[in-house]
Backbone atoms as SQL, in Angstrom:
CREATE TABLE atoms (id INTEGER PRIMARY KEY, chain TEXT, resi INTEGER, resn TEXT, atom TEXT, x REAL, y REAL, z REAL);
INSERT INTO atoms VALUES
  (1, 'A', 1, 'MET', 'N', 115.021, 158.686, 139.049),
  (2, 'A', 1, 'MET', 'CA', 116.459, 158.613, 138.880),
  (3, 'A', 1, 'MET', 'C', 116.883, 159.766, 137.962),
  (4, 'A', 2, 'ASP', 'N', 117.929, 160.478, 138.374),
  (5, 'A', 2, 'ASP', 'CA', 118.348, 161.600, 137.545),
  (6, 'A', 2, 'ASP', 'C', 119.091, 161.116, 136.291),
  (7, 'A', 3, 'LYS', 'N', 119.195, 162.008, 135.332),
  (8, 'A', 3, 'LYS', 'CA', 119.736, 161.650, 134.015),
  (9, 'A', 3, 'LYS', 'C', 121.183, 161.167, 134.102),
  (10, 'A', 4, 'LYS', 'N', 122.000, 161.821, 134.901),
  (11, 'A', 4, 'LYS', 'CA', 123.412, 161.453, 135.001),
  (12, 'A', 4, 'LYS', 'C', 123.571, 160.043, 135.570),
  (13, 'A', 5, 'LEU', 'N', 122.825, 159.743, 136.626),
  (14, 'A', 5, 'LEU', 'CA', 122.883, 158.417, 137.236),
  (15, 'A', 5, 'LEU', 'C', 122.405, 157.352, 136.250),
  (16, 'A', 6, 'ARG', 'N', 121.324, 157.651, 135.537),
  (17, 'A', 6, 'ARG', 'CA', 120.807, 156.706, 134.539),
  (18, 'A', 6, 'ARG', 'C', 121.871, 156.440, 133.458),
  (19, 'A', 7, 'GLU', 'N', 122.542, 157.483, 132.996),
  (20, 'A', 7, 'GLU', 'CA', 123.572, 157.315, 131.967),
  (21, 'A', 7, 'GLU', 'C', 124.741, 156.480, 132.490),
  (22, 'A', 8, 'GLU', 'N', 125.132, 156.693, 133.737),
  (23, 'A', 8, 'GLU', 'CA', 126.215, 155.908, 134.331),
  (24, 'A', 8, 'GLU', 'C', 125.825, 154.437, 134.444),
  (25, 'A', 9, 'LYS', 'N', 124.605, 154.198, 134.888),
  (26, 'A', 9, 'LYS', 'CA', 124.131, 152.817, 135.006),
  (27, 'A', 9, 'LYS', 'C', 124.041, 152.165, 133.630),
  (28, 'A', 10, 'LEU', 'N', 123.543, 152.913, 132.667),
  (29, 'A', 10, 'LEU', 'CA', 123.418, 152.393, 131.310),
  (30, 'A', 10, 'LEU', 'C', 124.794, 152.015, 130.759),
  (31, 'A', 11, 'LYS', 'N', 125.776, 152.862, 130.979),
  (32, 'A', 11, 'LYS', 'CA', 127.140, 152.570, 130.526),
  (33, 'A', 11, 'LYS', 'C', 127.669, 151.303, 131.197),
  (34, 'A', 12, 'MET', 'N', 127.465, 151.202, 132.507),
  (35, 'A', 12, 'MET', 'CA', 127.943, 150.035, 133.249),
  (36, 'A', 12, 'MET', 'C', 127.303, 148.752, 132.724),
  (37, 'A', 13, 'TRP', 'N', 125.977, 148.773, 132.519),
  (38, 'A', 13, 'TRP', 'CA', 125.281, 147.575, 132.046),
  (39, 'A', 13, 'TRP', 'C', 125.685, 147.219, 130.628),
  (40, 'A', 14, 'LYS', 'N', 125.914, 148.216, 129.785),
  (41, 'A', 14, 'LYS', 'CA', 126.353, 147.933, 128.418),
  (42, 'A', 14, 'LYS', 'C', 127.748, 147.317, 128.413),
  (43, 'A', 15, 'GLU', 'N', 128.613, 147.778, 129.299),
  (44, 'A', 15, 'GLU', 'CA', 129.945, 147.173, 129.419),
  (45, 'A', 15, 'GLU', 'C', 129.832, 145.726, 129.895),
  (46, 'A', 16, 'ASN', 'N', 128.953, 145.489, 130.872),
  (47, 'A', 16, 'ASN', 'CA', 128.726, 144.118, 131.350),
  (48, 'A', 16, 'ASN', 'C', 128.204, 143.233, 130.228),
  (49, 'A', 17, 'LEU', 'N', 127.289, 143.760, 129.439),
  (50, 'A', 17, 'LEU', 'CA', 126.724, 143.011, 128.319),
  (51, 'A', 17, 'LEU', 'C', 127.811, 142.654, 127.309),
  (52, 'A', 18, 'ALA', 'N', 128.652, 143.616, 126.979),
  (53, 'A', 18, 'ALA', 'CA', 129.728, 143.367, 126.018),
  (54, 'A', 18, 'ALA', 'C', 130.666, 142.276, 126.534),
  (55, 'A', 19, 'GLN', 'N', 130.980, 142.306, 127.824),
  (56, 'A', 19, 'GLN', 'CA', 131.865, 141.291, 128.391),
  (57, 'A', 19, 'GLN', 'C', 131.213, 139.913, 128.354),
  (58, 'A', 20, 'LEU', 'N', 129.935, 139.842, 128.696),
  (59, 'A', 20, 'LEU', 'CA', 129.232, 138.557, 128.656),
  (60, 'A', 20, 'LEU', 'C', 129.169, 137.993, 127.242),
  (61, 'A', 21, 'GLU', 'N', 128.987, 138.874, 126.264),
  (62, 'A', 21, 'GLU', 'CA', 128.954, 138.404, 124.879),
  (63, 'A', 21, 'GLU', 'C', 130.317, 137.844, 124.464),
  (64, 'A', 22, 'LYS', 'N', 131.397, 138.472, 124.931),
  (65, 'A', 22, 'LYS', 'CA', 132.739, 137.935, 124.669),
  (66, 'A', 22, 'LYS', 'C', 132.917, 136.593, 125.378),
  (67, 'A', 23, 'ASP', 'N', 132.437, 136.529, 126.620),
  (68, 'A', 23, 'ASP', 'CA', 132.526, 135.279, 127.378),
  (69, 'A', 23, 'ASP', 'C', 131.771, 134.159, 126.666),
  (70, 'A', 24, 'LEU', 'N', 130.612, 134.488, 126.117),
  (71, 'A', 24, 'LEU', 'CA', 129.811, 133.482, 125.424),
  (72, 'A', 24, 'LEU', 'C', 130.547, 132.962, 124.189),
  (73, 'A', 25, 'GLU', 'N', 131.210, 133.845, 123.477),
  (74, 'A', 25, 'GLU', 'CA', 132.006, 133.399, 122.327),
  (75, 'A', 25, 'GLU', 'C', 133.087, 132.414, 122.770),
  (76, 'A', 26, 'ALA', 'N', 133.755, 132.730, 123.884),
  (77, 'A', 26, 'ALA', 'CA', 134.807, 131.851, 124.402),
  (78, 'A', 26, 'ALA', 'C', 134.223, 130.501, 124.818),
  (79, 'A', 27, 'ILE', 'N', 133.041, 130.521, 125.395),
  (80, 'A', 27, 'ILE', 'CA', 132.378, 129.283, 125.803),
  (81, 'A', 27, 'ILE', 'C', 132.068, 128.423, 124.583),
  (82, 'A', 28, 'TYR', 'N', 131.592, 129.065, 123.514),
  (83, 'A', 28, 'TYR', 'CA', 131.298, 128.309, 122.299),
  (84, 'A', 28, 'TYR', 'C', 132.566, 127.678, 121.718),
  (85, 'A', 29, 'LEU', 'N', 133.686, 128.390, 121.812),
  (86, 'A', 29, 'LEU', 'CA', 134.949, 127.816, 121.348),
  (87, 'A', 29, 'LEU', 'C', 135.330, 126.596, 122.185),
  (88, 'A', 30, 'LYS', 'N', 135.173, 126.716, 123.507),
  (89, 'A', 30, 'LYS', 'CA', 135.468, 125.583, 124.392),
  (90, 'A', 30, 'LYS', 'C', 134.552, 124.409, 124.088),
  (91, 'A', 31, 'LYS', 'N', 133.289, 124.713, 123.820),
  (92, 'A', 31, 'LYS', 'CA', 132.332, 123.659, 123.500),
  (93, 'A', 31, 'LYS', 'C', 132.759, 122.922, 122.237),
  (94, 'A', 32, 'GLY', 'N', 133.195, 123.680, 121.236),
  (95, 'A', 32, 'GLY', 'CA', 133.653, 123.071, 119.996),
  (96, 'A', 32, 'GLY', 'C', 134.890, 122.208, 120.201),
  (97, 'A', 33, 'GLN', 'N', 135.805, 122.707, 121.012),
  (98, 'A', 33, 'GLN', 'CA', 137.016, 121.939, 121.302),
  (99, 'A', 33, 'GLN', 'C', 136.668, 120.662, 122.063),
  (100, 'A', 34, 'ALA', 'N', 135.756, 120.785, 123.017),
  (101, 'A', 34, 'ALA', 'CA', 135.358, 119.617, 123.805),
  (102, 'A', 34, 'ALA', 'C', 134.642, 118.591, 122.921),
  (103, 'A', 35, 'ALA', 'N', 133.874, 119.074, 121.952),
  (104, 'A', 35, 'ALA', 'CA', 133.151, 118.163, 121.058),
  (105, 'A', 35, 'ALA', 'C', 134.107, 117.326, 120.223),
  (106, 'A', 36, 'GLN', 'N', 135.268, 117.857, 119.953),
  (107, 'A', 36, 'GLN', 'CA', 136.253, 117.135, 119.152),
  (108, 'A', 36, 'GLN', 'C', 136.939, 116.019, 119.940),
  (109, 'A', 37, 'GLU', 'N', 136.713, 116.000, 121.243),
  (110, 'A', 37, 'GLU', 'CA', 137.371, 115.013, 122.093),
  (111, 'A', 37, 'GLU', 'C', 136.698, 113.643, 122.070),
  (112, 'A', 38, 'GLY', 'N', 135.611, 113.517, 121.364),
  (113, 'A', 38, 'GLY', 'CA', 135.014, 112.186, 121.233),
  (114, 'A', 38, 'GLY', 'C', 133.630, 112.070, 121.832),
  (115, 'A', 39, 'ASP', 'N', 133.381, 110.990, 122.531),
  (116, 'A', 39, 'ASP', 'CA', 132.074, 110.613, 123.065),
  (117, 'A', 39, 'ASP', 'C', 131.492, 111.735, 123.926),
  (118, 'A', 40, 'LEU', 'N', 130.466, 112.403, 123.417),
  (119, 'A', 40, 'LEU', 'CA', 129.876, 113.540, 124.122),
  (120, 'A', 40, 'LEU', 'C', 129.082, 113.125, 125.351),
  (121, 'A', 41, 'SER', 'N', 128.609, 111.895, 125.390),
  (122, 'A', 41, 'SER', 'CA', 127.812, 111.455, 126.537),
  (123, 'A', 41, 'SER', 'C', 128.642, 111.359, 127.806),
  (124, 'A', 42, 'GLU', 'N', 129.938, 111.224, 127.669),
  (125, 'A', 42, 'GLU', 'CA', 130.811, 111.125, 128.838),
  (126, 'A', 42, 'GLU', 'C', 131.830, 112.260, 128.876),
  (127, 'A', 43, 'ASN', 'N', 131.580, 113.317, 128.148),
  (128, 'A', 43, 'ASN', 'CA', 132.520, 114.423, 128.033),
  (129, 'A', 43, 'ASN', 'C', 132.103, 115.539, 128.980),
  (130, 'A', 44, 'ALA', 'N', 132.760, 115.619, 130.142),
  (131, 'A', 44, 'ALA', 'CA', 132.410, 116.604, 131.166),
  (132, 'A', 44, 'ALA', 'C', 132.653, 118.029, 130.679),
  (133, 'A', 45, 'ALA', 'N', 133.709, 118.250, 129.915),
  (134, 'A', 45, 'ALA', 'CA', 134.014, 119.597, 129.429),
  (135, 'A', 45, 'ALA', 'C', 132.909, 120.096, 128.498),
  (136, 'A', 46, 'TYR', 'N', 132.389, 119.202, 127.679),
  (137, 'A', 46, 'TYR', 'CA', 131.310, 119.564, 126.762),
  (138, 'A', 46, 'TYR', 'C', 130.040, 119.912, 127.548),
  (139, 'A', 47, 'THR', 'N', 129.713, 119.082, 128.514),
  (140, 'A', 47, 'THR', 'CA', 128.529, 119.321, 129.346),
  (141, 'A', 47, 'THR', 'C', 128.651, 120.636, 130.096),
  (142, 'A', 48, 'MET', 'N', 129.835, 120.907, 130.647),
  (143, 'A', 48, 'MET', 'CA', 130.069, 122.144, 131.376),
  (144, 'A', 48, 'MET', 'C', 129.934, 123.348, 130.453),
  (145, 'A', 49, 'ALA', 'N', 130.435, 123.230, 129.240),
  (146, 'A', 49, 'ALA', 'CA', 130.340, 124.330, 128.280),
  (147, 'A', 49, 'ALA', 'C', 128.884, 124.622, 127.927),
  (148, 'A', 50, 'ILE', 'N', 128.092, 123.577, 127.775),
  (149, 'A', 50, 'ILE', 'CA', 126.666, 123.778, 127.493),
  (150, 'A', 50, 'ILE', 'C', 125.991, 124.495, 128.652),
  (151, 'A', 51, 'GLU', 'N', 126.258, 124.054, 129.873),
  (152, 'A', 51, 'GLU', 'CA', 125.665, 124.683, 131.055),
  (153, 'A', 51, 'GLU', 'C', 126.117, 126.134, 131.187),
  (154, 'A', 52, 'ASP', 'N', 127.392, 126.394, 130.947),
  (155, 'A', 52, 'ASP', 'CA', 127.910, 127.764, 131.010),
  (156, 'A', 52, 'ASP', 'C', 127.257, 128.644, 129.958),
  (157, 'A', 53, 'ALA', 'N', 127.051, 128.097, 128.766),
  (158, 'A', 53, 'ALA', 'CA', 126.420, 128.858, 127.691),
  (159, 'A', 53, 'ALA', 'C', 124.981, 129.223, 128.049),
  (160, 'A', 54, 'VAL', 'N', 124.260, 128.287, 128.606),
  (161, 'A', 54, 'VAL', 'CA', 122.874, 128.554, 129.003),
  (162, 'A', 54, 'VAL', 'C', 122.831, 129.644, 130.064),
  (163, 'A', 55, 'THR', 'N', 123.662, 129.520, 131.080),
  (164, 'A', 55, 'THR', 'CA', 123.707, 130.505, 132.160),
  (165, 'A', 55, 'THR', 'C', 124.070, 131.885, 131.619),
  (166, 'A', 56, 'THR', 'N', 125.044, 131.931, 130.739),
  (167, 'A', 56, 'THR', 'CA', 125.488, 133.209, 130.183),
  (168, 'A', 56, 'THR', 'C', 124.411, 133.828, 129.313),
  (169, 'A', 57, 'ARG', 'N', 123.731, 133.016, 128.506),
  (170, 'A', 57, 'ARG', 'CA', 122.643, 133.551, 127.679),
  (171, 'A', 57, 'ARG', 'C', 121.520, 134.122, 128.541),
  (172, 'A', 58, 'VAL', 'N', 121.209, 133.471, 129.649),
  (173, 'A', 58, 'VAL', 'CA', 120.173, 133.971, 130.555),
  (174, 'A', 58, 'VAL', 'C', 120.605, 135.324, 131.133),
  (175, 'A', 59, 'ARG', 'N', 121.855, 135.413, 131.560),
  (176, 'A', 59, 'ARG', 'CA', 122.366, 136.673, 132.103),
  (177, 'A', 59, 'ARG', 'C', 122.336, 137.776, 131.046),
  (178, 'A', 60, 'ILE', 'N', 122.684, 137.431, 129.804),
  (179, 'A', 60, 'ILE', 'CA', 122.642, 138.410, 128.724),
  (180, 'A', 60, 'ILE', 'C', 121.223, 138.938, 128.542),
  (181, 'A', 61, 'GLU', 'N', 120.252, 138.057, 128.524),
  (182, 'A', 61, 'GLU', 'CA', 118.855, 138.482, 128.357),
  (183, 'A', 61, 'GLU', 'C', 118.392, 139.356, 129.521),
  (184, 'A', 62, 'GLU', 'N', 118.796, 139.018, 130.744),
  (185, 'A', 62, 'GLU', 'CA', 118.439, 139.831, 131.905),
  (186, 'A', 62, 'GLU', 'C', 119.024, 141.235, 131.783),
  (187, 'A', 63, 'ILE', 'N', 120.277, 141.312, 131.369),
  (188, 'A', 63, 'ILE', 'CA', 120.925, 142.614, 131.232),
  (189, 'A', 63, 'ILE', 'C', 120.291, 143.418, 130.101),
  (190, 'A', 64, 'LYS', 'N', 119.913, 142.765, 129.021),
  (191, 'A', 64, 'LYS', 'CA', 119.230, 143.474, 127.935),
  (192, 'A', 64, 'LYS', 'C', 117.923, 144.092, 128.427),
  (193, 'A', 65, 'LYS', 'N', 117.203, 143.387, 129.299),
  (194, 'A', 65, 'LYS', 'CA', 115.963, 143.923, 129.861),
  (195, 'A', 65, 'LYS', 'C', 116.259, 145.139, 130.739),
  (196, 'A', 66, 'ILE', 'N', 117.317, 145.060, 131.525),
  (197, 'A', 66, 'ILE', 'CA', 117.701, 146.171, 132.384),
  (198, 'A', 66, 'ILE', 'C', 118.062, 147.385, 131.534),
  (199, 'A', 67, 'ILE', 'N', 118.843, 147.159, 130.479),
  (200, 'A', 67, 'ILE', 'CA', 119.238, 148.244, 129.584),
  (201, 'A', 67, 'ILE', 'C', 118.009, 148.864, 128.925),
  (202, 'A', 68, 'LYS', 'N', 117.099, 148.027, 128.467),
  (203, 'A', 68, 'LYS', 'CA', 115.879, 148.516, 127.825),
  (204, 'A', 68, 'LYS', 'C', 115.093, 149.396, 128.789),
  (205, 'A', 69, 'GLY', 'N', 114.997, 148.951, 130.050),
  (206, 'A', 69, 'GLY', 'CA', 114.294, 149.748, 131.053),
  (207, 'A', 69, 'GLY', 'C', 114.965, 151.077, 131.314),
  (208, 'A', 70, 'LEU', 'N', 116.285, 151.074, 131.385),
  (209, 'A', 70, 'LEU', 'CA', 117.016, 152.331, 131.596),
  (210, 'A', 70, 'LEU', 'C', 116.866, 153.263, 130.413),
  (211, 'A', 71, 'GLU', 'N', 116.913, 152.710, 129.208),
  (212, 'A', 71, 'GLU', 'CA', 116.755, 153.526, 128.018),
  (213, 'A', 71, 'GLU', 'C', 115.341, 154.113, 127.928),
  (214, 'A', 72, 'ALA', 'N', 114.378, 153.392, 128.462),
  (215, 'A', 72, 'ALA', 'CA', 113.000, 153.869, 128.450),
  (216, 'A', 72, 'ALA', 'C', 112.741, 154.871, 129.582),
  (217, 'A', 73, 'GLY', 'N', 113.721, 155.001, 130.456),
  (218, 'A', 73, 'GLY', 'CA', 113.582, 155.960, 131.550),
  (219, 'A', 73, 'GLY', 'C', 112.890, 155.435, 132.773),
  (220, 'A', 74, 'LYS', 'N', 112.838, 154.114, 132.894),
  (221, 'A', 74, 'LYS', 'CA', 112.160, 153.499, 134.045),
  (222, 'A', 74, 'LYS', 'C', 113.110, 153.338, 135.198);
């Protein structure tokens, strides 16, 4: 992969990472708000926020690996 293409991909992935990190912050806020609604065992919003957080964290880790590979020149 040539240097220019690698730099473009790296920029794109870093932008995606930044957006996911913002999304994760928003998810944590929703989780906190849902937790204030009472019984967590029957709180669908809380459960959904937990699932969204897990999915987003996995995506963040995948993108970090991609960025690391691009930075290493792979």
